[in-house]
py3Dmol code that shows the C-alpha trace and the ligand (Angstrom):
import py3Dmol

protein = """\
ATOM      1  CA  MET A   1     132.508  50.687 107.241  1.00  0.00           C
ATOM      2  CA  ARG A   2     129.897  53.377 106.248  1.00  0.00           C
ATOM      3  CA  THR A   3     126.662  52.472 104.777  1.00  0.00           C
ATOM      4  CA  GLY A   4     123.739  54.206 103.281  1.00  0.00           C
ATOM      5  CA  SER A   5     123.395  56.082 100.062  1.00  0.00           C
ATOM      6  CA  GLY A   6     125.245  59.102 101.205  1.00  0.00           C
ATOM      7  CA  GLN A   7     122.512  61.364 100.153  1.00  0.00           C
ATOM      8  CA  ALA A   8     121.662  64.207 102.700  1.00  0.00           C
ATOM      9  CA  GLY A   9     119.176  63.361 105.317  1.00  0.00           C
ATOM     10  CA  ASP A  10     120.537  59.810 105.763  1.00  0.00           C
ATOM     11  CA  PRO A  11     120.517  58.815 109.518  1.00  0.00           C
ATOM     12  CA  PRO A  12     123.994  58.251 110.911  1.00  0.00           C
ATOM     13  CA  ALA A  13     124.872  54.629 111.106  1.00  0.00           C
ATOM     14  CA  ALA A  14     124.830  52.868 114.341  1.00  0.00           C
ATOM     15  CA  GLY A  15     127.680  53.773 116.860  1.00  0.00           C
ATOM     16  CA  GLN A  16     128.472  56.942 114.766  1.00  0.00           C
ATOM     17  CA  GLN A  17     128.374  60.213 116.291  1.00  0.00           C
ATOM     18  CA  ALA A  18     126.174  62.704 114.670  1.00  0.00           C
ATOM     19  CA  GLU A  19     128.005  65.373 113.372  1.00  0.00           C
ATOM     20  CA  PRO A  20     126.831  68.757 114.554  1.00  0.00           C
ATOM     21  CA  ALA A  21     124.688  70.584 111.788  1.00  0.00           C
ATOM     22  CA  ILE A  22     126.096  73.745 110.322  1.00  0.00           C
ATOM     23  CA  SER A  23     123.395  76.294 110.793  1.00  0.00           C
ATOM     24  CA  SER A  24     123.377  79.623 108.933  1.00  0.00           C
ATOM     25  CA  PRO A  25     124.783  82.128 111.000  1.00  0.00           C
ATOM     26  CA  PHE A  26     122.093  84.813 111.744  1.00  0.00           C
ATOM     27  CA  ALA A  27     124.221  87.388 110.035  1.00  0.00           C
ATOM     28  CA  ALA A  28     124.125  85.504 106.750  1.00  0.00           C
ATOM     29  CA  THR A  29     120.342  85.101 106.881  1.00  0.00           C
ATOM     30  CA  TRP A  30     119.790  88.694 107.481  1.00  0.00           C
ATOM     31  CA  LEU A  31     122.083  89.450 104.641  1.00  0.00           C
ATOM     32  CA  VAL A  32     119.909  87.910 102.147  1.00  0.00           C
ATOM     33  CA  ALA A  33     116.444  88.730 103.881  1.00  0.00           C
ATOM     34  CA  TRP A  34     116.729  92.221 104.590  1.00  0.00           C
ATOM     35  CA  HIS A  35     115.314  93.538 101.394  1.00  0.00           C
ATOM     36  CA  SER A  36     112.153  91.733 101.468  1.00  0.00           C
ATOM     37  CA  ASP A  37     111.739  92.357 105.490  1.00  0.00           C
ATOM     38  CA  LEU A  38     112.118  95.963 104.621  1.00  0.00           C
ATOM     39  CA  ALA A  39     109.413  96.119 102.251  1.00  0.00           C
ATOM     40  CA  ALA A  40     107.124  94.175 104.579  1.00  0.00           C
ATOM     41  CA  TRP A  41     108.100  96.576 107.404  1.00  0.00           C
ATOM     42  CA  LEU A  42     107.302  99.602 105.205  1.00  0.00           C
ATOM     43  CA  ASP A  43     104.045  98.056 104.312  1.00  0.00           C
ATOM     44  CA  ARG A  44     103.134  97.822 108.126  1.00  0.00           C
ATOM     45  CA  LEU A  45     103.483 101.466 108.800  1.00  0.00           C
ATOM     46  CA  GLY A  46     100.394 102.781 109.992  1.00  0.00           C
ATOM     47  CA  TRP A  47     101.097 106.506 108.874  1.00  0.00           C
ATOM     48  CA  LEU A  48     102.159 105.496 105.526  1.00  0.00           C
ATOM     49  CA  ARG A  49      99.083 103.430 104.895  1.00  0.00           C
ATOM     50  CA  THR A  50      96.979 106.366 106.093  1.00  0.00           C
ATOM     51  CA  LEU A  51      98.776 108.995 103.828  1.00  0.00           C
ATOM     52  CA  SER A  52      98.630 106.568 100.963  1.00  0.00           C
ATOM     53  CA  ASP A  53      94.797 106.210 101.248  1.00  0.00           C
ATOM     54  CA  TRP A  54      94.339 110.025 101.545  1.00  0.00           C
ATOM     55  CA  LEU A  55      96.243 110.659  98.326  1.00  0.00           C
ATOM     56  CA  THR A  56      94.563 107.977  96.513  1.00  0.00           C
ATOM     57  CA  ALA A  57      91.280 109.429  97.550  1.00  0.00           C
ATOM     58  CA  VAL A  58      92.405 112.774  96.664  1.00  0.00           C
ATOM     59  CA  LEU A  59      94.357 111.862  93.135  1.00  0.00           C
ATOM     60  CA  GLY A  60      92.221 109.068  92.191  1.00  0.00           C
ATOM     61  CA  PRO A  61      89.226 111.014  90.957  1.00  0.00           C
ATOM     62  CA  VAL A  62      91.293 113.631  89.319  1.00  0.00           C
ATOM     63  CA  ARG A  63      93.147 110.851  87.288  1.00  0.00           C
ATOM     64  CA  GLU A  64      89.776 109.564  86.408  1.00  0.00           C
ATOM     65  CA  ARG A  65      88.455 112.803  85.215  1.00  0.00           C
ATOM     66  CA  HIS A  66      91.407 113.510  83.005  1.00  0.00           C
ATOM     67  CA  GLN A  67      92.290 109.841  82.066  1.00  0.00           C
ATOM     68  CA  ASP A  68      91.814 110.619  78.293  1.00  0.00           C
ATOM     69  CA  ASN A  69      94.079 113.638  78.566  1.00  0.00           C
ATOM     70  CA  LEU A  70      97.162 112.823  76.117  1.00  0.00           C
ATOM     71  CA  ALA A  71      99.597 114.644  78.296  1.00  0.00           C
ATOM     72  CA  LEU A  72      98.560 112.541  81.332  1.00  0.00           C
ATOM     73  CA  GLU A  73      99.279 109.317  79.186  1.00  0.00           C
ATOM     74  CA  LEU A  74     102.545 110.839  77.972  1.00  0.00           C
ATOM     75  CA  LEU A  75     103.764 111.058  81.703  1.00  0.00           C
ATOM     76  CA  HIS A  76     103.493 107.296  81.845  1.00  0.00           C
ATOM     77  CA  GLY A  77     105.451 107.033  78.614  1.00  0.00           C
ATOM     78  CA  GLY A  78     102.487 105.379  76.792  1.00  0.00           C
ATOM     79  CA  ARG A  79     102.118 103.916  73.425  1.00  0.00           C
ATOM     80  CA  TRP A  80     104.474 106.328  71.825  1.00  0.00           C
ATOM     81  CA  VAL A  81     107.647 105.902  74.001  1.00  0.00           C
ATOM     82  CA  GLY A  82     106.852 102.186  74.515  1.00  0.00           C
ATOM     83  CA  HIS A  83     108.391 102.134  78.010  1.00  0.00           C
ATOM     84  CA  PRO A  84     107.611 104.013  81.179  1.00  0.00           C
ATOM     85  CA  LEU A  85     109.442 107.425  81.278  1.00  0.00           C
ATOM     86  CA  HIS A  86     109.840 107.713  85.017  1.00  0.00           C
ATOM     87  CA  PRO A  87     112.864 105.023  85.160  1.00  0.00           C
ATOM     88  CA  ALA A  88     114.808 106.840  82.316  1.00  0.00           C
ATOM     89  CA  LEU A  89     114.171 110.400  83.659  1.00  0.00           C
ATOM     90  CA  SER A  90     115.343 109.289  87.214  1.00  0.00           C
ATOM     91  CA  ASP A  91     118.914 108.694  85.803  1.00  0.00           C
ATOM     92  CA  LEU A  92     119.260 112.571  85.088  1.00  0.00           C
ATOM     93  CA  PRO A  93     119.222 113.920  88.664  1.00  0.00           C
ATOM     94  CA  ILE A  94     121.282 111.067  89.957  1.00  0.00           C
ATOM     95  CA  GLY A  95     123.774 111.674  87.221  1.00  0.00           C
ATOM     96  CA  LEU A  96     123.897 115.387  87.608  1.00  0.00           C
ATOM     97  CA  TRP A  97     124.121 115.350  91.418  1.00  0.00           C
ATOM     98  CA  THR A  98     126.740 112.642  91.080  1.00  0.00           C
ATOM     99  CA  GLY A  99     128.572 115.237  89.166  1.00  0.00           C
ATOM    100  CA  VAL A 100     128.096 117.888  91.793  1.00  0.00           C
ATOM    101  CA  MET A 101     129.933 115.386  94.122  1.00  0.00           C
ATOM    102  CA  VAL A 102     132.897 114.648  91.697  1.00  0.00           C
ATOM    103  CA  LEU A 103     133.389 118.442  91.126  1.00  0.00           C
ATOM    104  CA  ASP A 104     133.265 119.266  94.891  1.00  0.00           C
ATOM    105  CA  ALA A 105     135.632 116.461  95.592  1.00  0.00           C
ATOM    106  CA  THR A 106     138.102 117.476  93.015  1.00  0.00           C
ATOM    107  CA  ASP A 107     137.775 121.382  94.033  1.00  0.00           C
ATOM    108  CA  ARG A 108     140.828 122.400  96.181  1.00  0.00           C
ATOM    109  CA  ASP A 109     139.905 126.018  96.275  1.00  0.00           C
ATOM    110  CA  PRO A 110     138.789 126.574  99.845  1.00  0.00           C
ATOM    111  CA  ALA A 111     137.869 130.251  99.305  1.00  0.00           C
ATOM    112  CA  PRO A 112     134.433 131.130  99.830  1.00  0.00           C
ATOM    113  CA  ARG A 113     132.709 132.083  96.473  1.00  0.00           C
ATOM    114  CA  ARG A 114     129.301 133.566  95.986  1.00  0.00           C
ATOM    115  CA  GLY A 115     127.205 132.882  93.089  1.00  0.00           C
ATOM    116  CA  ILE A 116     126.851 129.700  90.825  1.00  0.00           C
ATOM    117  CA  ASP A 117     129.824 127.779  89.877  1.00  0.00           C
ATOM    118  CA  ALA A 118     129.842 124.656  87.695  1.00  0.00           C
ATOM    119  CA  ALA A 119     129.005 122.453  90.589  1.00  0.00           C
ATOM    120  CA  GLY A 120     125.783 124.671  91.368  1.00  0.00           C
ATOM    121  CA  MET A 121     124.846 124.588  87.739  1.00  0.00           C
ATOM    122  CA  LEU A 122     124.758 120.731  87.640  1.00  0.00           C
ATOM    123  CA  SER A 123     122.766 120.948  91.090  1.00  0.00           C
ATOM    124  CA  ALA A 124     120.368 123.231  89.599  1.00  0.00           C
ATOM    125  CA  ALA A 125     119.846 121.228  86.330  1.00  0.00           C
ATOM    126  CA  GLY A 126     119.401 117.987  88.741  1.00  0.00           C
ATOM    127  CA  ILE A 127     116.670 119.925  90.358  1.00  0.00           C
ATOM    128  CA  LEU A 128     114.899 120.691  87.260  1.00  0.00           C
ATOM    129  CA  ALA A 129     115.194 117.185  86.112  1.00  0.00           C
ATOM    130  CA  ALA A 130     113.822 115.895  89.392  1.00  0.00           C
ATOM    131  CA  GLY A 131     110.833 117.740  89.043  1.00  0.00           C
ATOM    132  CA  ALA A 132     110.099 116.223  85.711  1.00  0.00           C
ATOM    133  CA  THR A 133     110.814 112.868  87.104  1.00  0.00           C
ATOM    134  CA  ALA A 134     108.705 113.389  90.216  1.00  0.00           C
ATOM    135  CA  LEU A 135     105.733 114.313  87.996  1.00  0.00           C
ATOM    136  CA  THR A 136     106.202 110.945  85.764  1.00  0.00           C
ATOM    137  CA  GLY A 137     106.725 109.013  89.171  1.00  0.00           C
ATOM    138  CA  LEU A 138     103.551 110.581  90.639  1.00  0.00           C
ATOM    139  CA  SER A 139     101.615 109.628  87.367  1.00  0.00           C
ATOM    140  CA  ASP A 140     102.857 106.037  87.636  1.00  0.00           C
ATOM    141  CA  TRP A 141     102.002 105.838  91.175  1.00  0.00           C
ATOM    142  CA  THR A 142      98.388 106.568  90.713  1.00  0.00           C
ATOM    143  CA  VAL A 143      97.939 103.345  88.772  1.00  0.00           C
ATOM    144  CA  SER A 144      99.987 100.986  91.243  1.00  0.00           C
ATOM    145  CA  ASN A 145      98.230  98.802  93.737  1.00  0.00           C
ATOM    146  CA  ASP A 146      98.268  97.603  97.151  1.00  0.00           C
ATOM    147  CA  GLN A 147     101.861  97.084  98.816  1.00  0.00           C
ATOM    148  CA  ASP A 148     103.392  98.446  95.670  1.00  0.00           C
ATOM    149  CA  ARG A 149     101.638 101.750  96.153  1.00  0.00           C
ATOM    150  CA  ARG A 150     102.870 102.245  99.801  1.00  0.00           C
ATOM    151  CA  VAL A 151     106.388 101.317  98.994  1.00  0.00           C
ATOM    152  CA  GLY A 152     106.089 103.554  96.022  1.00  0.00           C
ATOM    153  CA  LEU A 153     104.981 106.351  98.076  1.00  0.00           C
ATOM    154  CA  PHE A 154     107.776 106.016 100.537  1.00  0.00           C
ATOM    155  CA  HIS A 155     110.266 105.848  97.493  1.00  0.00           C
ATOM    156  CA  GLY A 156     108.615 109.290  96.353  1.00  0.00           C
ATOM    157  CA  LEU A 157     108.692 111.020 100.014  1.00  0.00           C
ATOM    158  CA  LEU A 158     112.463 109.954 100.232  1.00  0.00           C
ATOM    159  CA  ASN A 159     113.041 111.588  96.711  1.00  0.00           C
ATOM    160  CA  THR A 160     111.112 114.836  98.103  1.00  0.00           C
ATOM    161  CA  VAL A 161     113.343 114.664 100.906  1.00  0.00           C
ATOM    162  CA  ALA A 162     116.483 114.430  98.763  1.00  0.00           C
ATOM    163  CA  LEU A 163     115.120 117.232  96.440  1.00  0.00           C
ATOM    164  CA  GLY A 164     114.745 119.537  99.590  1.00  0.00           C
ATOM    165  CA  LEU A 165     118.459 118.706 100.588  1.00  0.00           C
ATOM    166  CA  GLN A 166     119.777 119.551  97.185  1.00  0.00           C
ATOM    167  CA  GLY A 167     117.608 122.911  96.991  1.00  0.00           C
ATOM    168  CA  ALA A 168     119.115 123.919 100.370  1.00  0.00           C
ATOM    169  CA  SER A 169     122.626 122.738  99.188  1.00  0.00           C
ATOM    170  CA  LEU A 170     122.240 125.003  96.078  1.00  0.00           C
ATOM    171  CA  GLY A 171     120.913 127.983  98.175  1.00  0.00           C
ATOM    172  CA  THR A 172     123.914 127.633 100.726  1.00  0.00           C
ATOM    173  CA  ARG A 173     126.420 127.228  97.839  1.00  0.00           C
ATOM    174  CA  MET A 174     125.138 130.422  95.966  1.00  0.00           C
ATOM    175  CA  ALA A 175     125.535 132.144  99.307  1.00  0.00           C
ATOM    176  CA  GLY A 176     128.996 131.167  99.582  1.00  0.00           C
ATOM    177  CA  HIS A 177     128.707 128.431 102.268  1.00  0.00           C
ATOM    178  CA  ARG A 178     130.450 125.728 100.339  1.00  0.00           C
ATOM    179  CA  SER A 179     131.256 123.360 103.047  1.00  0.00           C
ATOM    180  CA  THR A 180     127.634 123.331 104.115  1.00  0.00           C
ATOM    181  CA  ALA A 181     126.503 123.111 100.484  1.00  0.00           C
ATOM    182  CA  ARG A 182     128.946 120.036 100.072  1.00  0.00           C
ATOM    183  CA  ALA A 183     127.531 118.326 103.182  1.00  0.00           C
ATOM    184  CA  LEU A 184     123.887 118.884 102.120  1.00  0.00           C
ATOM    185  CA  GLY A 185     124.705 117.742  98.495  1.00  0.00           C
ATOM    186  CA  ALA A 186     126.311 114.633 100.173  1.00  0.00           C
ATOM    187  CA  ALA A 187     123.089 113.979 102.231  1.00  0.00           C
ATOM    188  CA  SER A 188     120.984 114.661  99.222  1.00  0.00           C
ATOM    189  CA  LEU A 189     122.560 111.984  97.108  1.00  0.00           C
ATOM    190  CA  THR A 190     122.426 109.295  99.955  1.00  0.00           C
ATOM    191  CA  VAL A 191     118.787 109.827 100.359  1.00  0.00           C
ATOM    192  CA  THR A 192     118.531 109.625  96.432  1.00  0.00           C
ATOM    193  CA  ALA A 193     120.340 106.376  96.370  1.00  0.00           C
ATOM    194  CA  ALA A 194     118.054 104.984  99.129  1.00  0.00           C
ATOM    195  CA  ALA A 195     115.002 106.181  97.141  1.00  0.00           C
ATOM    196  CA  GLY A 196     116.733 104.591  93.941  1.00  0.00           C
ATOM    197  CA  TYR A 197     117.004 101.208  95.651  1.00  0.00           C
ATOM    198  CA  LEU A 198     113.249 101.102  96.611  1.00  0.00           C
ATOM    199  CA  GLY A 199     112.531 102.135  92.987  1.00  0.00           C
ATOM    200  CA  GLY A 200     114.658  99.085  91.880  1.00  0.00           C
ATOM    201  CA  HIS A 201     112.735  96.943  94.243  1.00  0.00           C
ATOM    202  CA  LEU A 202     109.600  98.067  92.547  1.00  0.00           C
ATOM    203  CA  VAL A 203     110.559  97.242  89.171  1.00  0.00           C
ATOM    204  CA  PHE A 204     112.780  94.284  89.471  1.00  0.00           C
ATOM    205  CA  THR A 205     111.094  92.401  92.502  1.00  0.00           C
ATOM    206  CA  LYS A 206     107.380  93.581  92.105  1.00  0.00           C
ATOM    207  CA  GLY A 207     107.361  93.962  88.191  1.00  0.00           C
ATOM    208  CA  VAL A 208     105.820  97.437  88.623  1.00  0.00           C
ATOM    209  CA  MET A 209     105.356  98.900  84.929  1.00  0.00           C
ATOM    210  CA  VAL A 210     107.008  95.696  83.436  1.00  0.00           C
ATOM    211  CA  SER A 211     104.808  94.201  80.632  1.00  0.00           C
ATOM    212  CA  ARG A 212     102.810  91.238  82.222  1.00  0.00           C
ATOM    213  CA  VAL A 213     102.801  89.610  78.605  1.00  0.00           C
ATOM    214  CA  ALA A 214     106.314  89.621  78.129  1.00  0.00           C
ATOM    215  CA  TRP A 215     106.537  85.742  78.532  1.00  0.00           C
ATOM    216  CA  ALA A 216     103.177  84.829  76.986  1.00  0.00           C
ATOM    217  CA  ILE A 217     103.582  82.159  74.686  1.00  0.00           C
ATOM    218  CA  GLY A 218     101.580  79.088  73.661  1.00  0.00           C
ATOM    219  CA  PRO A 219      99.640  76.929  73.292  1.00  0.00           C
ATOM    220  CA  ARG A 220     101.977  75.570  70.697  1.00  0.00           C
ATOM    221  CA  ARG A 221      99.279  73.692  68.854  1.00  0.00           C
ATOM    222  CA  TRP A 222      95.689  74.320  67.984  1.00  0.00           C
ATOM    223  CA  THR A 223      93.831  73.712  71.225  1.00  0.00           C
ATOM    224  CA  ARG A 224      90.163  73.749  72.232  1.00  0.00           C
ATOM    225  CA  ALA A 225      89.267  76.840  74.228  1.00  0.00           C
ATOM    226  CA  LEU A 226      85.541  76.795  74.295  1.00  0.00           C
ATOM    227  CA  GLN A 227      82.454  75.265  72.630  1.00  0.00           C
ATOM    228  CA  GLU A 228      81.286  77.476  69.917  1.00  0.00           C
ATOM    229  CA  ALA A 229      77.798  77.581  71.417  1.00  0.00           C
ATOM    230  CA  ASP A 230      78.825  79.045  74.586  1.00  0.00           C
ATOM    231  CA  LEU A 231      80.199  82.316  73.169  1.00  0.00           C
ATOM    232  CA  PRO A 232      77.330  84.642  72.298  1.00  0.00           C
ATOM    233  CA  ASP A 233      78.112  87.888  70.077  1.00  0.00           C
ATOM    234  CA  ASN A 234      79.309  90.830  71.916  1.00  0.00           C
ATOM    235  CA  SER A 235      79.792  89.017  75.241  1.00  0.00           C
ATOM    236  CA  PRO A 236      83.457  88.681  76.351  1.00  0.00           C
ATOM    237  CA  ALA A 237      84.586  85.254  77.636  1.00  0.00           C
ATOM    238  CA  ALA A 238      87.576  84.241  79.847  1.00  0.00           C
ATOM    239  CA  VAL A 239      89.239  80.901  78.934  1.00  0.00           C
ATOM    240  CA  GLU A 240      92.493  78.998  79.659  1.00  0.00           C
ATOM    241  CA  ALA A 241      94.299  77.094  77.096  1.00  0.00           C
ATOM    242  CA  GLU A 242      97.481  75.308  78.246  1.00  0.00           C
ATOM    243  CA  GLY A 243      97.587  77.810  81.101  1.00  0.00           C
ATOM    244  CA  ARG A 244      97.516  80.811  78.998  1.00  0.00           C
ATOM    245  CA  GLN A 245      94.585  83.191  80.016  1.00  0.00           C
ATOM    246  CA  ILE A 246      92.710  84.488  76.863  1.00  0.00           C
ATOM    247  CA  MET A 247      89.797  86.627  76.241  1.00  0.00           C
ATOM    248  CA  LEU A 248      87.383  85.547  73.704  1.00  0.00           C
ATOM    249  CA  TYR A 249      84.980  88.096  71.910  1.00  0.00           C
ATOM    250  CA  ARG A 250      82.874  87.594  68.857  1.00  0.00           C
ATOM    251  CA  HIS A 251      81.163  90.301  66.881  1.00  0.00           C
ATOM    252  CA  ARG A 252      79.096  89.683  63.770  1.00  0.00           C
ATOM    253  CA  GLY A 253      80.454  86.317  63.595  1.00  0.00           C
ATOM    254  CA  ARG A 254      83.979  87.148  63.712  1.00  0.00           C
ATOM    255  CA  LEU A 255      86.295  85.806  66.370  1.00  0.00           C
ATOM    256  CA  TYR A 256      88.932  87.739  68.307  1.00  0.00           C
ATOM    257  CA  ALA A 257      91.238  86.294  70.877  1.00  0.00           C
ATOM    258  CA  ILE A 258      93.408  88.398  72.920  1.00  0.00           C
ATOM    259  CA  ASP A 259      95.637  87.804  76.169  1.00  0.00           C
ATOM    260  CA  ASN A 260      93.348  88.248  79.052  1.00  0.00           C
ATOM    261  CA  ILE A 261      95.908  89.586  81.345  1.00  0.00           C
ATOM    262  CA  CYS A 262      96.573  93.400  81.010  1.00  0.00           C
ATOM    263  CA  SER A 263     100.057  94.151  79.815  1.00  0.00           C
ATOM    264  CA  HIS A 264     100.286  97.073  82.277  1.00  0.00           C
ATOM    265  CA  ALA A 265      99.378  95.516  85.626  1.00  0.00           C
ATOM    266  CA  GLY A 266      97.585  92.204  85.195  1.00  0.00           C
ATOM    267  CA  GLY A 267      93.942  93.406  85.264  1.00  0.00           C
ATOM    268  CA  LEU A 268      91.706  90.920  83.612  1.00  0.00           C
ATOM    269  CA  LEU A 269      90.472  92.464  80.380  1.00  0.00           C
ATOM    270  CA  SER A 270      87.493  90.155  80.099  1.00  0.00           C
ATOM    271  CA  ARG A 271      86.099  92.001  82.989  1.00  0.00           C
ATOM    272  CA  GLY A 272      86.096  95.250  81.205  1.00  0.00           C
ATOM    273  CA  PRO A 273      83.606  96.744  78.989  1.00  0.00           C
ATOM    274  CA  VAL A 274      83.956  96.438  75.137  1.00  0.00           C
ATOM    275  CA  ALA A 275      83.135  99.214  72.627  1.00  0.00           C
ATOM    276  CA  ASP A 276      83.860  99.478  68.979  1.00  0.00           C
ATOM    277  CA  LEU A 277      86.010  96.452  69.140  1.00  0.00           C
ATOM    278  CA  THR A 278      88.227  97.966  71.794  1.00  0.00           C
ATOM    279  CA  VAL A 279      88.454  96.720  75.268  1.00  0.00           C
ATOM    280  CA  THR A 280      89.128  98.840  78.468  1.00  0.00           C
ATOM    281  CA  CYS A 281      90.880  97.461  81.248  1.00  0.00           C
ATOM    282  CA  PRO A 282      88.888  97.630  84.622  1.00  0.00           C
ATOM    283  CA  LEU A 283      91.863  98.583  86.703  1.00  0.00           C
ATOM    284  CA  HIS A 284      93.200 101.552  85.308  1.00  0.00           C
ATOM    285  CA  GLY A 285      91.419 101.988  81.907  1.00  0.00           C
ATOM    286  CA  SER A 286      94.003 101.011  79.364  1.00  0.00           C
ATOM    287  CA  ARG A 287      92.265 100.461  76.052  1.00  0.00           C
ATOM    288  CA  PHE A 288      93.334  97.747  73.564  1.00  0.00           C
ATOM    289  CA  ALA A 289      91.956  97.089  70.072  1.00  0.00           C
ATOM    290  CA  LEU A 290      90.745  93.462  69.835  1.00  0.00           C
ATOM    291  CA  ALA A 291      91.867  92.955  66.205  1.00  0.00           C
ATOM    292  CA  ASP A 292      95.543  93.636  66.693  1.00  0.00           C
ATOM    293  CA  GLY A 293      96.153  94.297  70.349  1.00  0.00           C
ATOM    294  CA  CYS A 294      97.598  97.767  69.911  1.00  0.00           C
ATOM    295  CA  VAL A 295      97.285 100.153  72.704  1.00  0.00           C
ATOM    296  CA  ARG A 296      94.364 102.721  72.022  1.00  0.00           C
ATOM    297  CA  ARG A 297      95.153 104.461  75.520  1.00  0.00           C
ATOM    298  CA  GLY A 298      97.665 104.176  78.384  1.00  0.00           C
ATOM    299  CA  PRO A 299      98.871 103.723  81.156  1.00  0.00           C
ATOM    300  CA  ALA A 300      99.727 100.468  79.192  1.00  0.00           C
ATOM    301  CA  SER A 301     102.629 100.991  76.877  1.00  0.00           C
ATOM    302  CA  GLN A 302     102.760  97.755  75.357  1.00  0.00           C
ATOM    303  CA  PRO A 303     100.275  95.974  73.173  1.00  0.00           C
ATOM    304  CA  GLN A 304      98.273  92.791  73.834  1.00  0.00           C
ATOM    305  CA  PRO A 305      99.252  89.646  72.241  1.00  0.00           C
ATOM    306  CA  VAL A 306      96.293  88.473  69.822  1.00  0.00           C
ATOM    307  CA  LEU A 307      95.988  84.731  69.130  1.00  0.00           C
ATOM    308  CA  PRO A 308      94.920  83.303  65.824  1.00  0.00           C
ATOM    309  CA  THR A 309      91.376  81.474  66.129  1.00  0.00           C
ATOM    310  CA  ARG A 310      89.375  78.629  64.176  1.00  0.00           C
ATOM    311  CA  ILE A 311      86.330  76.521  64.709  1.00  0.00           C
ATOM    312  CA  ARG A 312      86.457  72.711  64.428  1.00  0.00           C
ATOM    313  CA  ASN A 313      83.751  70.373  65.405  1.00  0.00           C
ATOM    314  CA  GLY A 314      82.056  72.814  67.342  1.00  0.00           C
ATOM    315  CA  TRP A 315      84.796  74.038  69.305  1.00  0.00           C
ATOM    316  CA  ILE A 316      86.707  77.433  69.233  1.00  0.00           C
ATOM    317  CA  GLU A 317      90.292  76.564  69.008  1.00  0.00           C
ATOM    318  CA  VAL A 318      93.257  78.850  69.558  1.00  0.00           C
ATOM    319  CA  ARG A 319      96.844  78.964  69.153  1.00  0.00           C
ATOM    320  CA  GLY A 320      99.785  81.047  70.385  1.00  0.00           C
ATOM    321  CA  SER A 321     103.375  80.669  69.340  1.00  0.00           C
ATOM    322  CA  GLN A 322     104.070  78.995  66.215  1.00  0.00           C
ATOM    323  CA  PRO A 323     105.661  75.466  66.754  1.00  0.00           C
ATOM    324  CA  ALA A 324     109.563  75.771  66.445  1.00  0.00           C
ATOM    325  CA  PRO A 325     110.868  74.376  62.982  1.00  0.00           C
ATOM    326  CA  ARG A 326     112.148  70.795  63.321  1.00  0.00           C
ATOM    327  CA  ARG A 327     115.757  70.513  63.263  1.00  0.00           C
ATOM    328  CA  ARG A 328     117.861  67.845  61.438  1.00  0.00           C
ATOM    329  CA  ALA A 329     119.475  65.494  64.131  1.00  0.00           C
ATOM    330  CA  SER A 330     123.170  66.919  64.255  1.00  0.00           C
ATOM    331  CA  GLY A 331     126.220  64.871  62.940  1.00  0.00           C
ATOM    332  CA  ARG A 332     124.454  63.611  59.956  1.00  0.00           C
ATOM    333  CA  THR A 333     125.166  64.777  56.678  1.00  0.00           C
ATOM    334  CA  GLN A 334     122.455  64.573  53.700  1.00  0.00           C
ATOM    335  CA  PRO A 335     123.687  62.668  50.620  1.00  0.00           C
TER     336      PRO A 335
END
"""
ligand_1 = """\
4
LIG
S 96.243 96.621 84.740
Fe 96.601 98.824 84.746
S 95.362 99.278 82.829
Fe 95.035 97.166 82.986
"""
view = py3Dmol.view(width=600, height=400)
view.addModel(protein, "pdb")
view.setStyle({"model": 0}, {"cartoon": {"style": "trace"}})
view.addModel(ligand_1, "xyz")
view.setStyle({"model": 1}, {"stick": {}})
view.zoomTo()
view.show()
């Protein structure tokens, strides 16, 4: 008779042979780990780090000099679009170059033709769109950090190779070498797909350009954040209430509370300067109005949530989301 709870981890009963444990085959482990291994491998490439540091040293000061330029902000998408532009634009070259492949695959005419045909038009339109996409990507890249910056650079390099291949494909197509053009076009789309995968990794795995305050809620009731005496005028303070990080600020006796995590990439706003009731993020310079959290300047495209405040018994209290309305117990009817 078998004894024990039957839960995993119970030792085998006396006299029983332990069944061999079924271990995951190597291939199965690799199948689920290769993407994180790939990002880590890219991050270790010495030449990629060197190139990333060099580009940062060149582009960083340029960006700082022009960070008030509205055209630069629009390249990020910014407050007017409400989203980053780069992911949306990147659909254009992918779609147009996929159209080239479809037209080539369905074209049964083997005769060499010089000039530009329908597939060539799509290829050229995709090249133009890729140029605009690259500009927005480069702009986003200058406000990324650490490993994201290096993976993003590799993503950009792959896209540059894809663009070169597509340009060569268009050139050979117009010269009448259609087989070569098709092969180059297919290679371009393959490299584009690899670059797109890395772009997906940056957005969906690393949360690059994803609002860092999208899930900011709470505290659900008035919660003590700081003693009133500990908040002098015109001096930001970082506090935490029920796990939510909040920046408090007082100006001429009026209190302001705003999420302390910058919606762009998580910079701590309480470490940035405040002027005219506008706080500047110390990481990439986004500016937010303290009164309503709206974006005064990008790269952030999403406003900072603001929290109501009150003073009770010498404490500054804050509250986040409103409590959910009470629901009546189901199954009962009111008389
Ligand atoms: S983290 Fe980039 S602007 Fe704040």
